[in-house]
C-alpha positions in Angstrom: -5.3 26.8 2.7 -8.5 27.6 0.8 -11.7 28.2 2.7 -15.1 27.5 1.2 -17.7 30.2 1.5 -20.7 28.0 1.0 -21.3 24.3 1.0 -23.9 22.2 -0.6 -25.4 19.0 0.8 -22.9 16.2 1.1 -19.9 18.5 1.1 -17.5 19.3 3.9 -19.3 21.5 6.4 -22.9 20.6 5.3 -25.5 19.2 7.6 -26.5 16.5 5.2 -23.9 13.6 5.1 -20.9 16.0 5.5 -17.9 14.7 3.6 -19.6 12.2 1.3 -18.9 14.2 -1.9 -15.2 14.4 -0.9 -15.0 10.6 -0.4 -16.5 10.2 -3.9 -14.2 12.7 -5.4 -11.1 11.2 -3.9 -12.2 7.7 -4.9 -12.6 8.9 -8.4 -9.0 10.1 -8.4 -7.8 6.6 -7.3 -9.8 5.2 -10.2 -8.1 7.7 -12.6 -4.6 6.7 -11.5 -5.6 3.0 -11.5 -6.7 3.5 -15.1 -3.4 5.0 -16.0 -1.6 2.0 -14.4 -3.7 -0.4 -16.4 -3.0 1.6 -19.6 0.8 1.4 -19.0 0.6 -2.4 -18.3 1.5 -1.8 -14.7 4.5 0.5 -15.4 4.6 3.1 -12.7 6.2 5.7 -15.0 3.4 7.4 -17.0 3.8 8.7 -20.5 3.6 12.3 -19.1 6.6 11.6 -16.9 4.7 11.3 -13.6 5.3 8.6 -11.0 2.1 6.6 -10.9 3.1 4.7 -7.8 3.6 8.0 -5.9 0.3 9.4 -7.3 -1.6 6.2 -6.3 -0.2 6.3 -2.7 -1.1 10.0 -2.5 -4.6 9.4 -3.7 -5.1 6.4 -1.4 -4.0 8.6 1.5 -6.5 11.3 0.4 -9.3 8.7 0.4 -8.3 7.6 3.9 -8.4 11.2 5.1 -11.8 11.8 3.5 -13.2 8.6 5.1 -11.9 9.6 8.5 -13.4 13.1 8.1 -16.7 11.7 7.1 -16.9 9.2 9.9 -15.9 11.9 12.4 -18.7 14.2 11.2 -21.5 11.6 10.9 -22.9 9.4 13.6 -21.5 5.9 13.1 -20.7 2.9 15.2 -16.8 2.9 15.1 -16.7 -0.7 16.5 -18.9 -2.0 13.7 -16.7 -0.1 11.2 -13.5 -1.6 12.6 -15.0 -5.1 12.7 -16.1 -4.7 9.0 -12.6 -3.7 8.1 -11.1 -6.7 9.8 -13.6 -9.1 8.2 -13.0 -7.7 4.7 -9.2 -7.7 5.3 -9.3 -11.4 6.3 -11.3 -12.2 3.2 -9.0 -10.3 0.9 -5.9 -12.0 2.4 -7.6 -15.4 1.9 -8.2 -14.6 -1.7 -4.6 -13.4 -2.1 -3.3 -16.6 -0.5 -5.5 -18.8 -2.7 -4.3 -16.9 -5.8 -0.6 -17.0 -4.9 -1.0 -20.8 -4.3 -2.7 -21.3 -7.7 0.0 -19.3 -9.5 2.8 -21.3 -7.8 1.2 -24.7 -8.6 
C-alpha cells in the first residue's frame, strides 16, 4: 500500500471536498475502457490482448469505491442519495424496456 505524504484540495485526505479528484480519475478510467469497447465494436478482447469486460468491471468497482469514500468523508444526506439512485434506476429501466420493445417490434 502506498501512502501519500501531502494532499491537495479535492484529493483523499484533504479538507476541501475530499475524494472528488479520485471520483473524477476513476470515472475517466471507465470512459477510457468504454472508448476501447466502442473501438472494437463491442468485442471484449482488445487488440493488446486484454479483457475489456474484466477491465470495465474493475473500473466500475473502483468508481463505486471512490463514490463511497467521498460520501463517507463529506456531509451528505444518505437518504436523498439513495432516493436519487432509485429514481434514476427506475428511469433507466423504463428506457431499457421501451427500447427492447421497439427492437422486438
